[in-house]
Backbone as CSV, one residue per row, in Angstrom:
resi,resn,N_x,N_y,N_z,CA_x,CA_y,CA_z,C_x,C_y,C_z
1,MET,77.041,148.829,-139.268,77.712,148.614,-137.990,76.756,148.073,-136.942
2,LEU,75.550,148.676,-136.845,74.584,148.211,-135.869,74.177,146.783,-136.138
3,MET,74.089,146.412,-137.412,73.724,145.041,-137.753,74.783,144.089,-137.249
4,PHE,76.063,144.389,-137.458,77.134,143.514,-137.017,77.155,143.429,-135.493
5,PHE,76.908,144.566,-134.796,76.936,144.539,-133.342,75.840,143.639,-132.796
6,SER,74.627,143.752,-133.357,73.535,142.923,-132.870,73.812,141.452,-133.127
7,MET,74.446,141.133,-134.249,74.791,139.745,-134.536,75.807,139.231,-133.526
8,ALA,76.791,140.067,-133.175,77.841,139.624,-132.257,77.283,139.347,-130.873
9,THR,76.411,140.245,-130.385,75.901,140.050,-129.044,74.930,138.895,-128.978
10,ALA,74.301,138.566,-130.111,73.327,137.477,-130.123,74.003,136.120,-130.195
11,GLN,75.270,136.084,-130.602,75.955,134.817,-130.759,76.941,134.599,-129.616
12,ASN,77.283,133.359,-129.435,78.155,132.958,-128.350,79.530,132.633,-128.909
13,LEU,80.583,133.154,-128.275,81.941,132.856,-128.720,82.430,131.498,-128.242
14,GLU,81.722,130.864,-127.308,82.265,129.664,-126.684,82.478,128.547,-127.700
15,GLY,83.644,127.902,-127.558,84.045,126.848,-128.467,85.493,127.033,-128.869
16,SER,85.893,126.389,-129.952,87.283,126.446,-130.405,87.365,127.122,-131.772
17,TRP,88.459,127.892,-131.971,88.631,128.730,-133.150,90.057,128.599,-133.688
18,LEU,90.199,128.765,-135.000,91.493,128.746,-135.683,91.722,130.102,-136.339
19,LEU,92.912,130.691,-136.134,93.258,131.950,-136.795,93.562,131.673,-138.265
20,VAL,92.793,132.304,-139.165,92.947,132.024,-140.600,93.514,133.199,-141.394
21,GLU,93.315,134.442,-140.890,93.842,135.606,-141.604,94.279,136.688,-140.620
22,VAL,95.343,137.407,-140.993,95.747,138.629,-140.304,95.859,139.712,-141.363
23,ASP,95.147,140.806,-141.164,95.076,141.877,-142.169,94.697,141.323,-143.542
24,HIS,93.743,140.403,-143.534,93.162,139.815,-144.747,94.157,138.980,-145.556
25,GLN,95.277,138.607,-144.924,96.252,137.724,-145.556,96.222,136.367,-144.862
26,PRO,96.214,135.266,-145.634,96.142,133.933,-145.022,97.318,133.668,-144.080
27,VAL,97.042,132.992,-142.986,98.087,132.588,-142.035,98.500,131.165,-142.406
28,ASN,99.677,131.029,-142.993,100.137,129.729,-143.477,101.354,129.197,-142.741
29,ASP,102.086,130.068,-142.041,103.350,129.653,-141.434,103.190,129.128,-140.018
30,ARG,102.003,129.280,-139.445,101.782,128.843,-138.072,100.334,128.416,-137.889
31,GLU,100.104,127.692,-136.806,98.749,127.274,-136.457,98.430,127.825,-135.081
32,THR,97.457,128.721,-135.025,97.053,129.345,-133.774,95.627,128.939,-133.454
33,LEU,95.452,128.283,-132.323,94.147,127.821,-131.876,93.753,128.554,-130.608
34,ARG,92.475,128.884,-130.511,91.965,129.618,-129.359,90.693,128.946,-128.860
35,ILE,90.537,128.878,-127.534,89.346,128.321,-126.901,88.706,129.403,-126.050
36,TYR,87.403,129.607,-126.225,86.619,130.499,-125.387,85.661,129.675,-124.531
37,MET,85.703,129.861,-123.221,84.741,129.218,-122.324,84.649,130.019,-121.031
38,ASP,83.434,130.177,-120.538,83.203,130.764,-119.208,83.905,132.112,-119.029
39,ASN,83.788,132.974,-120.038,84.382,134.321,-120.004,85.905,134.295,-119.891
40,TYR,86.519,133.217,-120.367,87.973,133.063,-120.360,88.404,132.517,-121.711
41,PHE,89.648,132.827,-122.094,90.171,132.244,-123.332,91.618,131.821,-123.135
42,ALA,92.018,130.825,-123.902,93.419,130.394,-123.945,93.783,130.167,-125.400
43,GLN,95.016,130.469,-125.721,95.488,130.406,-127.096,96.864,129.761,-127.143
44,GLY,97.070,128.877,-128.111,98.370,128.256,-128.319,98.761,128.305,-129.779
45,THR,100.051,128.535,-130.040,100.544,128.650,-131.410,101.750,127.754,-131.611
46,LYS,101.759,127.022,-132.724,102.930,126.225,-133.111,103.208,126.449,-134.592
47,GLU,104.405,126.064,-135.025,104.750,126.180,-136.437,103.888,125.243,-137.268
48,ALA,103.491,125.714,-138.434,102.734,124.866,-139.344,103.646,123.794,-139.912
49,GLY,103.183,122.573,-139.920,103.946,121.475,-140.499,105.001,120.891,-139.592
50,THR,105.172,121.469,-138.394,106.126,120.916,-137.429,105.444,120.881,-136.066
51,ASN,106.172,120.390,-135.076,105.636,120.356,-133.716,106.240,121.434,-132.821
52,LYS,106.952,122.400,-133.420,107.638,123.408,-132.629,106.656,124.404,-132.030
53,PHE,106.664,124.501,-130.707,105.814,125.445,-129.988,106.336,126.865,-130.173
54,ILE,105.413,127.832,-130.345,105.803,129.228,-130.526,105.389,130.090,-129.335
55,SER,104.094,130.061,-128.975,103.652,130.999,-127.938,102.317,130.572,-127.344
56,ALA,101.979,131.226,-126.215,100.687,131.031,-125.562,100.213,132.371,-125.010
57,LEU,98.909,132.522,-124.938,98.305,133.778,-124.516,96.935,133.459,-123.935
58,GLY,96.490,134.220,-122.916,95.149,133.984,-122.422,94.770,134.872,-121.262
59,GLY,93.493,134.791,-120.901,92.958,135.571,-119.800,91.458,135.739,-119.953
60,GLU,90.914,136.732,-119.283,89.481,136.971,-119.332,89.110,137.781,-120.571
61,TYR,87.867,137.581,-121.027,87.363,138.388,-122.130,85.927,138.793,-121.818
62,SER,85.465,139.838,-122.483,84.069,140.244,-122.368,83.583,140.714,-123.721
63,LEU,82.307,140.534,-123.968,81.679,140.982,-125.202,80.431,141.759,-124.817
64,ASN,80.603,143.072,-124.685,79.498,143.967,-124.362,79.443,145.033,-125.445
65,ASP,79.612,146.296,-125.074,79.677,147.327,-126.105,80.905,147.137,-126.985
66,LEU,81.983,146.663,-126.359,83.211,146.347,-127.076,83.621,144.927,-126.717
67,TYR,84.506,144.366,-127.535,85.143,143.105,-127.168,86.461,143.455,-126.505
68,THR,86.709,142.928,-125.283,87.946,143.213,-124.556,88.609,141.929,-124.103
69,GLU,89.929,141.994,-123.970,90.730,140.902,-123.436,91.623,141.450,-122.331
70,THR,91.667,140.753,-121.192,92.556,141.103,-120.091,93.468,139.915,-119.845
71,TYR,94.781,140.114,-119.967,95.716,139.002,-120.070,96.251,138.537,-118.717
72,ASP,96.134,137.230,-118.489,96.713,136.583,-117.312,98.076,135.984,-117.615
73,PHE,98.311,135.597,-118.857,99.597,135.040,-119.248,99.876,135.367,-120.709
74,SER,101.141,135.542,-121.013,101.588,135.799,-122.378,103.065,135.459,-122.462
75,THR,103.422,134.525,-123.318,104.826,134.157,-123.441,105.601,135.117,-124.330
76,GLU,104.906,135.922,-125.119,105.585,136.826,-126.054,105.704,138.250,-125.530
77,ASP,104.804,138.654,-124.637,104.782,140.048,-124.197,104.393,140.124,-122.728
78,LEU,105.388,140.074,-121.830,105.113,140.132,-120.395,104.493,141.463,-119.995
79,SER,104.749,142.513,-120.752,104.189,143.820,-120.419,102.677,143.842,-120.578
80,ALA,102.126,142.841,-121.281,100.677,142.797,-121.493,99.923,142.248,-120.290
81,LEU,100.627,141.623,-119.329,99.955,140.997,-118.197,99.149,142.020,-117.402
82,GLY,97.889,141.708,-117.164,97.003,142.605,-116.443,96.412,143.712,-117.293
83,GLU,96.887,143.840,-118.516,96.407,144.897,-119.407,95.103,144.474,-120.080
84,THR,94.205,145.427,-120.277,92.970,145.186,-121.009,93.056,145.877,-122.363
85,ARG,92.827,145.126,-123.412,92.864,145.668,-124.771,91.484,145.551,-125.402
86,GLU,91.144,146.563,-126.188,89.834,146.621,-126.816,89.931,146.333,-128.311
87,TYR,88.884,145.724,-128.831,88.782,145.416,-130.261,87.410,145.856,-130.745
88,GLU,87.393,146.468,-131.940,86.119,146.834,-132.536,86.290,147.010,-134.046
89,PRO,85.234,146.854,-134.832,83.972,146.245,-134.402,84.110,144.720,-134.340
90,VAL,83.178,144.102,-133.656,83.128,142.644,-133.622,82.123,142.188,-134.664
91,GLU,82.548,141.302,-135.545,81.683,140.780,-136.589,81.727,139.256,-136.548
92,ILE,80.579,138.642,-136.478,80.494,137.189,-136.549,79.531,136.830,-137.665
93,GLN,80.061,136.200,-138.705,79.252,135.793,-139.831,79.713,134.427,-140.305
94,LYS,78.747,133.504,-140.416,79.029,132.182,-140.982,80.249,131.536,-140.330
95,ASN,80.275,131.550,-138.989,81.344,130.925,-138.206,82.697,131.593,-138.382
96,LEU,82.719,132.832,-138.837,83.942,133.619,-138.900,83.832,134.778,-137.921
97,LEU,84.865,134.958,-137.110,84.934,136.040,-136.135,86.010,137.016,-136.586
98,ASN,85.635,138.279,-136.791,86.576,139.309,-137.195,86.786,140.291,-136.048
99,LEU,88.046,140.467,-135.647,88.396,141.394,-134.580,89.380,142.420,-135.125
100,THR,89.159,143.693,-134.803,90.059,144.759,-135.216,90.667,145.395,-133.967
101,ALA,91.990,145.332,-133.856,92.686,145.870,-132.692,92.753,147.386,-132.762
102,GLU,93.167,147.997,-131.651,93.249,149.458,-131.591,94.237,150.019,-132.602
103,ASP,95.263,149.221,-132.961,96.236,149.705,-133.950,95.788,149.457,-135.387
104,GLY,94.584,148.925,-135.561,94.041,148.703,-136.895,94.265,147.315,-137.461
105,THR,95.049,146.478,-136.774,95.289,145.116,-137.242,93.992,144.303,-137.146
106,THR,93.679,143.567,-138.197,92.480,142.738,-138.202,92.857,141.263,-138.086
107,TYR,92.052,140.535,-137.336,92.256,139.104,-137.127,90.958,138.386,-137.482
108,THR,91.065,137.360,-138.302,89.901,136.569,-138.680,90.064,135.157,-138.157
109,TRP,89.091,134.727,-137.356,89.094,133.405,-136.749,87.943,132.582,-137.327
110,ARG,88.185,131.312,-137.563,87.137,130.402,-138.033,86.787,129.431,-136.913
111,ARG,85.504,129.339,-136.615,85.073,128.421,-135.568,85.296,126.977,-136.016
112,ILE,85.982,126.204,-135.174,86.219,124.791,-135.453,85.077,123.951,-134.914
113,SER,84.684,124.243,-133.674,83.658,123.431,-133.039,83.019,124.204,-131.892
114,ASP,81.714,123.982,-131.708,81.046,124.498,-130.515,80.357,123.357,-129.762
115,ASP,80.849,122.126,-129.972,80.304,120.969,-129.257,80.489,121.154,-127.751
116,THR,79.581,120.586,-126.980,79.680,120.647,-125.522,79.487,119.259,-124.915
117,ASN,80.017,119.080,-123.719,79.806,117.860,-122.939,79.928,118.241,-121.472
118,ASP,79.917,117.263,-120.577,79.913,117.605,-119.154,81.252,118.118,-118.628
119,LEU,82.290,118.151,-119.471,83.574,118.734,-119.067,83.836,120.089,-119.728
120,SER,82.962,120.533,-120.602,83.160,121.835,-121.244,83.224,122.924,-120.183
121,GLY,84.274,123.734,-120.221,84.417,124.800,-119.234,85.867,125.143,-118.988
122,ASN,86.074,126.059,-118.073,87.419,126.460,-117.656,87.630,125.979,-116.228
123,TRP,88.698,125.189,-116.014,88.936,124.519,-114.744,90.299,124.915,-114.180
124,VAL,90.428,124.827,-112.863,91.720,125.048,-112.194,91.937,123.889,-111.236
125,ILE,93.171,123.422,-111.156,93.449,122.270,-110.306,93.415,122.676,-108.839
126,THR,92.695,121.886,-108.039,92.571,122.189,-106.606,92.851,120.962,-105.734
127,GLY,93.215,119.839,-106.363,93.521,118.649,-105.582,94.407,117.700,-106.352
128,ARG,95.328,117.054,-105.648,96.243,116.108,-106.303,96.643,115.049,-105.285
129,GLN,96.631,113.810,-105.719,97.012,112.711,-104.833,98.503,112.431,-104.950
130,ARG,99.163,112.374,-103.800,100.588,112.033,-103.737,100.792,111.014,-102.628
131,ASP,101.507,109.934,-102.972,101.802,108.878,-101.996,100.530,108.373,-101.310
132,GLY,99.471,108.253,-102.106,98.218,107.726,-101.588,97.377,108.707,-100.797
133,LYS,97.849,109.951,-100.642,97.125,110.961,-99.887,96.653,112.064,-100.799
134,LEU,95.370,112.404,-100.707,94.802,113.463,-101.525,94.992,114.802,-100.831
135,ASN,95.720,115.682,-101.478,95.976,117.019,-100.939,95.133,118.044,-101.685
136,ARG,94.364,118.827,-100.935,93.567,119.895,-101.522,94.276,121.232,-101.339
137,SER,94.047,122.151,-102.265,94.697,123.453,-102.210,93.729,124.535,-102.688
138,THR,93.988,125.754,-102.221,93.230,126.920,-102.675,94.077,127.652,-103.700
139,PRO,93.613,127.756,-104.943,94.454,128.372,-105.970,94.667,129.861,-105.728
140,GLY,95.869,130.309,-106.026,96.202,131.721,-105.888,96.762,132.247,-107.200
141,ALA,97.821,133.062,-107.096,98.429,133.622,-108.305,99.113,132.533,-109.136
142,ARG,99.690,131.550,-108.425,100.308,130.428,-109.126,99.225,129.383,-109.378
143,ARG,98.953,129.097,-110.633,97.807,128.262,-110.949,98.043,127.401,-112.189
144,THR,97.329,126.297,-112.237,97.294,125.453,-113.428,95.835,125.336,-113.843
145,ILE,95.553,125.769,-115.058,94.194,125.726,-115.565,94.113,124.740,-116.723
146,LYS,92.903,124.282,-116.996,92.641,123.483,-118.189,91.300,123.930,-118.736
147,ILE,91.301,124.420,-119.961,90.094,124.934,-120.581,89.690,124.002,-121.717
148,LEU,88.422,123.602,-121.724,87.894,122.681,-122.718,86.697,123.332,-123.397
149,GLY,86.781,123.501,-124.699,85.699,124.113,-125.451,85.672,123.592,-126.863
150,GLY,84.444,123.357,-127.392,84.364,122.703,-128.686,84.995,121.334,-128.569
151,ASP,85.881,121.012,-129.478,86.567,119.707,-129.425,88.022,119.857,-129.000
152,ARG,88.381,121.001,-128.383,89.777,121.293,-128.051,89.983,121.480,-126.554
153,PHE,91.219,121.206,-126.122,91.606,121.471,-124.737,92.958,122.171,-124.733
154,GLN,93.214,122.923,-123.677,94.539,123.491,-123.437,94.737,123.633,-121.935
155,TRP,95.867,123.142,-121.440,96.243,123.389,-120.051,97.364,124.419,-120.034
156,VAL,97.409,125.206,-118.974,98.425,126.249,-118.836,98.822,126.350,-117.371
157,ALA,100.129,126.374,-117.093,100.654,126.583,-115.743,101.419,127.908,-115.735
158,PHE,101.009,128.814,-114.844,101.596,130.158,-114.856,101.376,130.842,-113.514
159,ASN,102.062,131.970,-113.326,101.870,132.821,-112.162,101.342,134.161,-112.661
160,SER,100.117,134.491,-112.283,99.475,135.686,-112.819,100.068,136.985,-112.266
161,GLU,100.796,136.894,-111.147,101.386,138.104,-110.562,102.770,138.384,-111.120
162,THR,103.594,137.348,-111.257,104.976,137.542,-111.689,105.164,137.381,-113.197
163,GLY,104.212,136.705,-113.846,104.368,136.428,-115.272,105.162,135.178,-115.556
164,ASP,105.635,134.497,-114.501,106.370,133.252,-114.718,105.462,132.235,-115.409
165,PHE,106.011,131.601,-116.443,105.239,130.662,-117.252,105.913,129.302,-117.177
166,SER,105.166,128.295,-116.710,105.745,126.968,-116.518,105.534,126.038,-117.696
167,GLY,104.446,126.214,-118.439,104.240,125.352,-119.593,102.796,125.321,-120.043
168,THR,102.582,124.758,-121.216,101.242,124.595,-121.767,101.247,123.450,-122.770
169,GLY,100.086,122.943,-123.019,99.913,121.906,-124.032,98.450,121.836,-124.413
170,GLY,98.179,121.262,-125.563,96.781,121.189,-125.975,96.596,120.345,-127.207
171,GLY,95.344,120.250,-127.617,94.991,119.464,-128.787,93.506,119.176,-128.795
172,THR,93.123,118.029,-129.329,91.727,117.628,-129.351,91.451,116.674,-128.198
173,TYR,90.159,116.524,-127.865,89.807,115.610,-126.784,88.413,115.057,-127.017
174,THR,88.124,113.961,-126.324,86.768,113.426,-126.245,86.477,113.107,-124.793
175,ALA,85.210,113.233,-124.398,84.778,112.909,-123.040,83.399,112.275,-123.133
176,GLU,83.348,110.989,-122.829,82.082,110.270,-122.976,82.091,109.031,-122.088
177,ASP,80.972,108.822,-121.398,80.781,107.615,-120.577,81.932,107.395,-119.590
178,GLY,82.404,108.483,-118.992,83.437,108.365,-117.978,84.838,108.167,-118.514
179,LYS,85.015,108.239,-119.828,86.332,108.091,-120.446,86.732,109.405,-121.108
180,TYR,87.898,109.900,-120.733,88.422,111.158,-121.264,89.727,110.868,-121.999
181,THR,89.829,111.310,-123.254,91.023,111.061,-124.063,91.539,112.360,-124.642
182,GLU,92.834,112.604,-124.466,93.510,113.764,-125.053,94.407,113.308,-126.202
183,HIS,94.362,114.066,-127.290,95.269,113.863,-128.419,96.142,115.118,-128.504
184,ILE,97.412,114.976,-128.148,98.289,116.141,-127.998,98.742,116.665,-129.357
185,GLU,98.532,117.976,-129.580,98.934,118.614,-130.829,100.026,119.668,-130.619
186,PHE,100.189,120.162,-129.403,101.334,121.026,-129.093,101.659,120.883,-127.621
187,PHE,102.962,121.050,-127.317,103.433,120.862,-125.941,104.699,121.693,-125.804
188,SER,104.644,122.724,-124.970,105.759,123.666,-124.877,107.006,123.045,-124.272
189,ARG,106.853,122.073,-123.385,108.003,121.526,-122.667,108.763,120.481,-123.472
190,ASP,108.059,119.743,-124.329,108.705,118.633,-125.030,107.878,118.290,-126.262
191,ASP,108.297,118.822,-127.431,107.470,118.613,-128.620,107.504,117.170,-129.131
192,SER,108.361,116.313,-128.539,108.334,114.903,-128.924,107.065,114.218,-128.422
193,ARG,106.352,114.857,-127.488,105.100,114.296,-126.972,103.943,114.498,-127.949
194,VAL,104.122,115.392,-128.899,103.055,115.672,-129.857,102.726,114.413,-130.654
195,GLY,101.446,114.158,-130.816,100.989,112.954,-131.514,100.538,111.862,-130.577
196,ALA,100.892,111.977,-129.297,100.498,110.961,-128.323,99.034,111.137,-127.933
197,SER,98.428,110.044,-127.515,97.071,110.065,-126.982,97.108,109.539,-125.551
198,LEU,96.397,110.203,-124.673,96.361,109.829,-123.260,94.922,109.539,-122.868
199,ASP,94.707,108.413,-122.202,93.368,107.997,-121.785,93.231,108.091,-120.265
200,PHE,92.093,108.594,-119.819,91.842,108.761,-118.394,90.407,108.347,-118.070
201,ASP,90.185,108.042,-116.809,88.836,107.900,-116.287,88.456,109.217,-115.617
202,TYR,87.172,109.569,-115.714,86.750,110.807,-115.065,85.316,110.685,-114.563
203,LYS,84.997,111.563,-113.626,83.620,111.756,-113.199,83.485,113.179,-112.679
204,VAL,82.294,113.722,-112.800,81.993,115.035,-112.247,81.174,114.808,-110.981
205,LYS,81.751,115.204,-109.852,81.134,114.967,-108.549,81.047,116.284,-107.792
206,ASP,79.842,116.657,-107.400,79.611,117.916,-106.680,80.208,119.097,-107.433
207,GLY,80.090,119.070,-108.752,80.556,120.172,-109.588,82.039,120.173,-109.866
208,GLU,82.782,119.168,-109.356,84.228,119.098,-109.571,84.566,117.923,-110.488
209,TRP,85.636,118.076,-111.223,86.104,117.086,-112.187,87.179,116.223,-111.519
210,HIS,86.866,114.945,-111.306,87.827,113.973,-110.761,88.444,113.215,-111.936
211,HIS,89.767,113.191,-111.959,90.506,112.796,-113.159,91.631,111.842,-112.753
212,CYS,91.653,110.636,-113.324,92.718,109.696,-112.946,93.194,108.902,-114.158
213,GLY,94.461,108.522,-114.103,95.081,107.787,-115.197,96.585,107.915,-115.086
214,LYS,97.248,108.091,-116.234,98.701,108.274,-116.250,99.065,109.531,-117.021
215,SER,100.080,110.231,-116.548,100.539,111.460,-117.182,101.266,111.151,-118.483
216,SER,101.678,112.207,-119.180,102.420,112.033,-120.432,103.764,111.341,-120.206
217,LYS,104.254,111.342,-118.946,105.499,110.649,-118.608,105.260,109.222,-118.116
218,GLY,103.981,108.849,-118.031,103.653,107.502,-117.582,103.452,107.367,-116.089
219,ASP,103.443,108.490,-115.370,103.259,108.448,-113.924,101.764,108.429,-113.592
220,PRO,101.362,107.632,-112.584,99.952,107.615,-112.195,99.532,108.957,-111.598
221,ILE,98.326,109.389,-111.927,97.838,110.664,-111.397,96.385,110.521,-110.944
222,TYR,96.044,111.276,-109.936,94.659,111.480,-109.540,94.541,112.962,-109.209
223,GLU,93.677,113.665,-109.942,93.562,115.110,-109.788,92.106,115.500,-109.605
224,ILE,91.905,116.627,-108.950,90.590,117.235,-108.846,90.684,118.651,-109.406
225,TRP,89.780,118.944,-110.338,89.719,120.254,-110.975,88.399,120.918,-110.597
226,SER,88.466,122.191,-110.240,87.282,122.955,-109.854,86.975,124.022,-110.908
227,PRO,85.722,124.410,-111.053,85.406,125.494,-111.991,86.203,126.751,-111.649
228,TYR,86.861,127.317,-112.619,87.734,128.466,-112.411,86.984,129.639,-111.777
229,ALA,85.798,129.929,-112.302,85.042,131.081,-111.802,84.653,130.908,-110.340
230,GLU,84.390,129.674,-109.935,84.045,129.420,-108.531,85.278,129.537,-107.633
231,ALA,86.409,129.040,-108.107,87.628,129.067,-107.300,88.142,130.468,-107.068
232,TYR,87.894,131.351,-108.036,88.387,132.728,-107.932,87.256,133.731,-107.719
233,LYS,86.141,133.250,-107.176,85.017,134.143,-106.900,85.428,135.152,-105.847
234,GLU,85.142,136.415,-106.144,85.516,137.491,-105.211,84.493,137.594,-104.083
């Protein structure tokens, strides 16, 4: 046990992960992807072999004496919002993460990627241009986040106080030389968007992500994203 604990604390969870087993049985009927970045995680699930969205889950996590998750959003269990759940023991071996819940259920995750670039992190939208005017906002309970870790991204729009969930989407991405490209693999609002690729221009200025191009509907956008931890600093 002590050996596994020391291995877990010495390694970093940041990056993207795929759920491969539950209670040591292969997960074949669905695809669940999770991103860890900046002490936050987001998770999206769709049916295997189709584009049908199933669920989303996410919030803060910590890896100290125990691994804990505190949920900001959950489409399957609203009662979990604000709740902190513990998992033990934490085992990380050969890019496999094993978590055991309090009820004894075991989850095995396989690391997909731990690549990093200048957009790796957890972001919240704090600016949007409308009718040629850039409007800045201070994020509150109602928020839109975008988390990028490894080679994966996921955006989520939700209200952390009421549990209202507006939507999520995610997939793979690249960010290089000022060009940001998303390849959509799941989209809760419209699964016909799955398979599309969206290209944007970006720059990181004064620690903020400036993002412009066209939305999945073809509308022009200019957005500013701020580091989540900075926006919600107490």
